[in-house]
TIDRENKE-655590 format. One record per residue (C-alpha): residue in one letter; x, y, z. Coordinates in steps of 0.001 Angstrom, whole numbers, plus 500000, padded with zeros to 6 digits. Layout:
# residues N
AXYZ;...
//
This chain:
# residues 452
L530091071089506461;S529550070677510254;D525905072153509681;V525327069604506795;E526617066644508859;S524238067612511811;A521356067994509496;Q521992064624507967;K522037062933511275;M518825064750512431;Q517265063397509088;E518421060017509624;E517050059862513143;K513757061449512187;Y513467058908509333;Q514342056044511552;R511486056988514016;F509106057328511127;V509805053736509855;E509456052308513219;T506369054193513993;T504896052889510703;E506008049434511111;R504625049338514751;L501343050916513624;L500788048333510874;K501754045225513008;E499522046333516015;A496699047832514377;N495182048479518012;I491895050466517537;E492112052137520843;E495761053441520088;F495209054006516289;A494437057751516741;S497606058532518951;K499764056315516501;F498677057946513251;K499157061356515046;E502848060310515917;L503169059029512335;E501890062385510846;N504140064364513152;A507338062171512015;V506408062837508436;I505949066504508873;S509241066783510704;M511032064794508027;E509542067228505363;N510755070060507346;Q514401068596507491;I514134067989503677;D513045071735503256;E515969072829505250;A518447070816503318;S516816072531500222;E517342075807501789;M520951074804502479;A521256073941498951;V520375077417497932;R522907078918500272;V525448076693498660;E524489077964495202;A524888081349496514;L528298080619498071;E529245079006494796;R528495082340493006;S530460084239495504;V533410081876494634;E532906082472490984;N532942086221491539;L536080085925493768;S537704084017490969;L536979086763488577;Q538405089227490812;A541680087101491603;P543624088432488795;N543502091991490172;S544551090716493668;G548384091369494725;N548644087831495931;N547515085597493136;S548899082345494468;S547206082657497771;S543854083853496321;S543899080831493897;K544540078380496736;V541515079975498674;I539346079843495500;F540366076070495014;E539529075153498575;L536274076967498574;T535409075486495203;R536202071922496530;D534267072454499665;V531224073812497747;S531214070715495512;E531415068273498302;L528719070033500106;K526456069961497110;N527195066391496551;S526485065509500298;L523057067300500181;S522180065562496866;D523117062257498355;I521034062865501518;K518004063724499258;N518370060675497195;V518920058166499966;I515670059568501772;R513547059471498795;E514764055984497867;E514265054647501394;I510689056189501579;D509814054545498121;R511192051252499275;K509246051253502569;I505956052297500934;A506285049604498097;A507014047018500906;L503684047970502838;P500719045428502625;A498708047750500308;D497753047960496611;S499272051230496199;P500613054239498153;E497344055926497259;A495315053046498544;L497401053135501817;Q496899056789502206;Q493238056329501713;Y493173053655504210;V494968055692506678;V492679058749506241;N489472056486506551;T490719054753509609;T491976057970511329;S488467059511510613;L486758056407512109;V488995056442515073;K488495060070515773;Q484702059676515486;L484575056682517630;T486775058474520225;V484616061545520301;E481411059429520622;L483077057318523384;E483976060328525240;T480615061940525026;L479054058787526114;R481520058460529026;S480742062121530005;V476955061644530136;V477315058285531795;R479576059875534531;E476803062684534777;Y473794060284535295;D475683057241536764;R473940055859539728;N476952056063542054;R477392059756540909;F473807060480541341;L473761059048544813;R477220060757545472;L479081057585546091;D481876058144543848;E483988060428546151;G485113057467548387;Y483007058403551196;V479425059118552402;S478910062501554297;Y476713062148557160;I475441064842559942;V475816063351563322;K472624062993565415;S472110062495569087;G472833058851570152;D475167058077567103;N478519056291567705;L481254055323565473;S481037051600566432;T477506051318565053;I478341053433562042;A481319051182561109;R479219048093561692;T476317049457559345;Y478755050194556579;N480560046837557039;L483971048449557430;G485498045624559103;L487332045299562462;D489306048539561870;G486086050488560676;V486236052876563651;R490030053575563044;R489347054288559709;I486490056749560209;V488752058510562933;E491805058815560498;L489574060233557747;N487787062723559910;N490980063662562182;I488895062753565204;S490864063318568499;D488621061506570657;P486243058635568971;N483905058417572154;K482881062129571731;L480784062966568687;L479070066301568336;V475441066631567270;G475610068559563870;Q479120067473563233;M479892066403559540;L481271062857559441;K482931061167556368;I482260057458556334;P484667055642553925;V483261053620551138;D485336050721549558;D482913049530546917;P479961051758546126;S478121048992544061;E477810046879547391;L475906049630548985;F472781049683546615;C469922047449546991;Y466623047440545144;P463857048447547756;L461731045313546589;G464760043131546332;K464866042978542524;P463859045236539750;F460186045590538839;S458421045506535423;P456839048586533698;E453378046820533985;Q453788047194537744;I454177050962537743;A450891052417538904;G452105055982539506;V455027057868538146;F457195060632539331;G455463064061538773;E452199062696537915;I449465065154538733;T447173063932541461;K444535065464543692;G447215066359546241;G449641067887543674;A452547066200541741;K453556062908542856;P457005063004544619;G457930059346544061;I456762056180542404;D453836053588543192;V454423049996542362;N451766047368542367;V452624043891543665;E450421040772543772;S451176039963547359;S452975041622550396;L456641041560549844;P459677042451552066;V460928045924551784;H464631046566551834;A466717049509552854;T468282050789549574;L471397052097551225;P472894052188554653;G471260054799556920;R469608055835560030;V465735055781560445;V464627059302560883;S460921058596561490;V458107056103561439;F454564057453560919;S451138056255559588;D448338057669557547;S445344056373555581;Q447826054670553114;G449500052623555774;M452747052918557497;H455813054836556169;V459440054938557000;R461924057730556471;I465754056980556369;D468554059260556193;H471201057771553881;G473768060247554094;N474937062637551224;G471727064653551699;I469764061779550676;L466410060867552248;A464248057970551232;V460681057412552040;Y459270053782551896;G455582053896552103;N452205052146552149;L453594049292554375;V451472046947556396;K454300046144558917;V457497047964559995;N460387046062561524;V462494049140562489;H462201052217564753;E463310055937564848;G466961056278565567;Q467831052719564329;W470799052260561898;V470043049634559212;S472392048198556490;S471879048061552782;G469389045332552010;E468085045085555604;I464354044319555747;I462601047260557230;G459114046301556643;T456387044558554405;S454674046124551565;G450985046199550865;N449471045690547373;T450862049080546247;F454466049935547349;H455326053774547578;F458857054873547147;E460449058497547216;M464087059793546942;W464920063284548152;I468298064680547490;D469248068080549252;G465665068543550106;E464232068059546536;P462330065159545241;R464091063110542496;D462594060595540102;P463464057126541735;L463532055353538455;R466675057321537429;I468461055632540355;L466881052179540045;L467348051862536200;K470488051671534070;Y471359055019532235;A471795054466528608;G472768057930527436;K471262061021525890;F469446060143522577;E467811062216519701;A464179061212519446;T462026061677516396;F458724060185515338;Y457697057962512424;T454750056093510996;E454122052867508984;W454088055024505779;E457602056120505852;D459217052841504486;G457168053059500955;K455153049946501696;L451601049908500481;P448701048502502762;A448499045372500317;H452261044611500996;P452562041698503490;A455108043528505522;F453029046658505811;R452907047895509336;V455134045292510650;T458279046077512548;S461791044529512083;S461104042023514944;G457703040901513232;T455373042792515717;V452539045111514873;P453717048631516292;R451887050263519118;E451534053863519611;W453710055286522726;W455198051676523096;T457086050760519756;L460573052188519484;A462913052127516606;A466839052087517568;D470273051066516557;T470621047612518131;H474224048156519021;F473027050781521425;L469722049468522459;P469252045778521991;M466138044535520137;G463403043647522582;S464858045668525564;L462518047972527516;V463523051441528107;Y462294054464530184;I462149057958528923;P461438060454531740;A460567063319529129;F457462061037528184;V456321060342531559;H453050061867531247;K452173059855528008;P449861056827528059;N453042054595528298;R454277056467531492;G457558056721529680;F458243053190528990;F459003051826525493;K460152048432523732;V462727048439521172;E460850046504518425;D462011048260515244;T465026049684513414;G465669052107510502;A468215053135507791;A468589056411509372;I468489055315512824;K472040054834513758;G474135055798516917;N472271057745519716;K469151058184517618;I465642056604518340;D462410056868516337;I459054056584518256;Y456112055047516430;T453044057208516159;T449766057089514369;H449593060707513710;I451309061502510529;Q451182065101511304;D453584064563514167;A456106062867512035;L455958065271509153;K456447068112511355;G459883066808511934;M459345066771515699;R462530065886517633;A463851066150521241;Y467008065183523056;V466033062977525859;D467709060705528538;V466960057123528160;Y467294054286530757;L467490050585530353;V465074048354532296;P466680045275533695;P465156042047532678;T462633040902535255;G459754038746536058;S456543039584537939;Y456454039630541708;
//
């Protein structure tokens, strides 16, 4: 009886948690918490089913006990103490009967309560509710996976992570002439900047820095450190040379940007000027921005800084000519500056399509017309899911940097099969589309901008 009462109490507690979880879930219906709540609901139901199974097993044991009592009653006449045996048999029979009734009541109460709660739920039928739960759970799991995938790749290619600004500090190797006061002022650390650097690096004497010493410079808001080298984003039409482009001197280690007139050139990040030099293309400035990052600002007609000078983010270091050259080196290797200057959208599956794939004949008025009403252009028109890449947006895909478009596309079309992280590139070559050519590429969004 003690076991039965304990089992009944546990069942009631489990069932109450099941009811509370279900009611809270249906009231809140928060998409971000749906997955975990349904998991709790599932666990509660499974636990309650296990309790019912335990009660059923107990009923089997009771039946076995009842059979034992019957056998005992058959053997009672042969016993020497008939009165005592009869009393024991009577008490056992009574206990078994009460135990069976208790188990039966538990099962009935639980089933009645479940039926009542299900009937009261806002659904057409238990089957409809079950299907709704299955569909919603599947959708939430899919969204969770896609969101986590997107977050992981964004973290990998995020500008701050790319520039190593997400660790809370910038690593810098001390050079001759450096002092904490200048460094703190350059990074806009405030009146207690020197103290913060001293505490972060456990420096015993702030007036003595060793050349070659690794210094950690605290960073409060990484977004405030970055500045476009020309003060604002530039348009794809202004790109005169792309990263990796083969020239007479080899592969281009940076980008060239055409400007209509001379423009002020800004330091992309805080740093120290490493060198200033000139060649046939103009004047060039190299700046050590810490974290192993070295930037080259080239083809300048005027330079406002000198070697050894510290410059803040956004500070004007010179004036560009008609073509501005920009390089970004990390740990001694050149990197595509556009991966830093543009916003990373994610990794997409890229395929190719032609105007013949929608079944329209040349006589149809919408033949060779995109969803946005434009005529598609090869190596320019892109079909995408507008929930991921808005209609009309410009994107940069480094994998196609050697194509006529220098890697730039415009979202002008959509497609029934183009959902999520998928893009379709327009081509006039049917063979390419029929081959099922596909690639997984990094996509960057170009910020809206006007001409300089």
